[in-house]
C-alpha positions as CSV (number, residue, x, y, z in Angstrom):
1,M,0.0,0.0,0.0
2,F,2.9,2.4,0.8
3,L,4.6,2.0,-2.5
4,V,1.3,2.2,-4.4
5,S,0.5,5.5,-2.6
6,V,3.9,6.9,-3.3
7,K,3.6,6.0,-7.0
8,M,0.1,7.5,-7.3
9,G,1.2,10.7,-5.5
10,I,4.2,11.2,-7.8
11,K,2.2,10.2,-10.9
12,Q,-0.6,12.7,-10.0
13,S,1.8,15.5,-9.0
14,F,0.1,18.0,-11.3
15,D,-3.5,16.6,-10.9
16,F,-5.5,19.0,-8.7
17,N,-8.8,17.3,-9.5
18,G,-10.2,14.1,-8.2
19,T,-9.8,12.7,-4.7
20,A,-7.2,11.0,-2.6
21,A,-8.1,8.4,0.1
22,R,-6.9,9.0,3.6
23,S,-4.4,6.2,3.4
24,E,-3.1,7.3,0.0
25,F,-2.6,10.8,1.3
26,W,-0.9,9.9,4.6
27,F,1.4,7.2,3.0
28,F,2.5,9.9,0.5
29,M,3.1,12.3,3.3
30,L,5.1,9.7,5.2
31,F,7.2,9.2,2.0
32,F,7.7,13.0,1.8
33,L,8.9,13.1,5.5
34,L,11.2,10.1,5.2
35,L,12.8,11.4,2.0
36,Y,13.1,14.8,3.7
37,L,15.0,13.2,6.5
38,V,17.3,11.4,4.1
39,V,18.0,14.6,2.2
40,A,18.6,16.5,5.5
41,I,21.0,13.8,6.8
42,I,23.0,13.8,3.5
43,D,22.9,17.6,3.5
44,E,24.2,17.7,7.0
45,A,26.9,15.2,6.4
46,T,28.2,16.6,3.2
47,A,27.5,20.3,3.1
48,A,29.6,22.6,5.1
49,T,27.6,25.6,4.0
50,T,24.2,26.4,5.3
51,I,21.8,29.0,4.0
52,S,19.6,31.1,6.3
53,L,16.1,31.2,4.8
54,L,15.5,34.5,6.7
55,D,18.4,36.1,4.7
56,L,16.7,35.3,1.4
57,P,14.4,37.8,-0.3
58,F,11.0,37.4,1.3
59,G,12.6,34.7,3.5
60,H,10.4,35.7,6.4
61,L,7.4,34.5,4.3
62,I,8.9,31.0,3.9
63,P,6.8,28.7,6.2
64,M,9.6,26.3,7.2
65,G,11.9,29.3,7.9
66,M,10.0,29.6,11.2
67,V,10.7,26.0,12.1
68,D,14.1,25.4,10.5
69,P,15.7,28.6,9.2
70,E,19.3,27.2,8.6
71,V,19.3,24.7,5.8
72,G,21.8,23.2,3.4
73,L,21.6,23.4,-0.4
74,L,19.9,20.0,-0.8
75,V,17.1,20.8,1.6
76,L,16.7,24.2,0.0
77,L,16.2,22.5,-3.4
78,Y,14.0,19.6,-2.0
79,R,11.4,21.8,-0.5
80,P,10.2,23.6,-3.6
81,I,10.5,20.5,-5.8
82,M,8.1,18.6,-3.4
83,A,5.8,21.6,-2.9
84,I,3.7,20.8,-6.0
85,P,3.2,17.0,-5.3
86,T,2.4,17.6,-1.7
87,T,0.0,20.4,-2.5
88,S,-1.8,18.4,-5.2
89,A,-2.1,15.4,-2.8
90,T,-3.5,17.8,-0.1
91,V,-6.0,19.3,-2.6
92,R,-7.2,15.8,-3.7
93,R,-7.5,14.8,0.0
94,L,-9.6,17.8,0.8
95,H,-11.9,17.0,-2.2
96,D,-12.3,13.5,-0.7
97,I,-13.6,15.0,2.5
98,G,-16.0,17.4,0.7
99,R,-13.9,20.5,1.1
100,S,-12.5,23.0,-1.4
101,G,-8.9,22.6,-2.4
102,W,-8.3,26.2,-1.4
103,W,-8.1,25.0,2.2
104,A,-4.6,23.7,1.3
105,L,-3.4,27.3,1.6
106,L,-3.5,26.7,5.4
107,W,-0.1,25.0,4.9
108,V,1.3,28.5,4.4
109,L,-1.3,31.1,5.1
110,P,-2.2,33.2,7.1
111,I,0.4,32.0,9.7
112,P,2.4,29.0,8.9
113,V,2.3,26.2,11.5
114,L,-0.8,27.8,13.1
115,G,-2.9,26.9,10.1
116,W,-1.6,23.3,10.3
117,L,-3.5,22.9,13.6
118,Y,-6.8,23.3,11.7
119,L,-5.7,21.6,8.5
120,V,-4.3,18.3,9.9
121,P,-7.5,17.3,11.7
122,L,-9.4,18.0,8.4
123,L,-7.0,15.7,6.5
124,C,-7.7,12.9,9.0
125,Q,-11.4,12.9,8.5
126,S,-13.2,10.0,6.8
127,S,-14.1,10.2,3.1
128,Q,-17.3,11.9,2.1
129,A,-16.9,11.4,-1.6
130,Q,-19.9,9.6,-3.1
131,P,-19.2,6.4,-5.0
132,T,-20.1,6.5,-8.7
């Protein structure tokens, strides 16, 4: 189930229509986090240079800058590359629970991390999509 969910999440990276089952979404997010850890460990072990997200233009608006402002180059590249697949998975999951995909903006707006407190319980809800 894990590998199927990862494959579907990557295959549907640019698909913001349709739905994603709860298990499909959470397995894909687990993949995202595990890969993030691998990238961060490699980055930490090999990169001597770190970049402060807060020093970048508009860096104070980058959500993870509040949590982890000092990152290596690999992590800095990983985050925007995975932003589209994780956003599309979130939008499809929100559709599955009968919500608008615009709720996915809570990952970053109005206050990053604070919006997560509302969004994560939404993403844990049971499916409301009607079978066809």
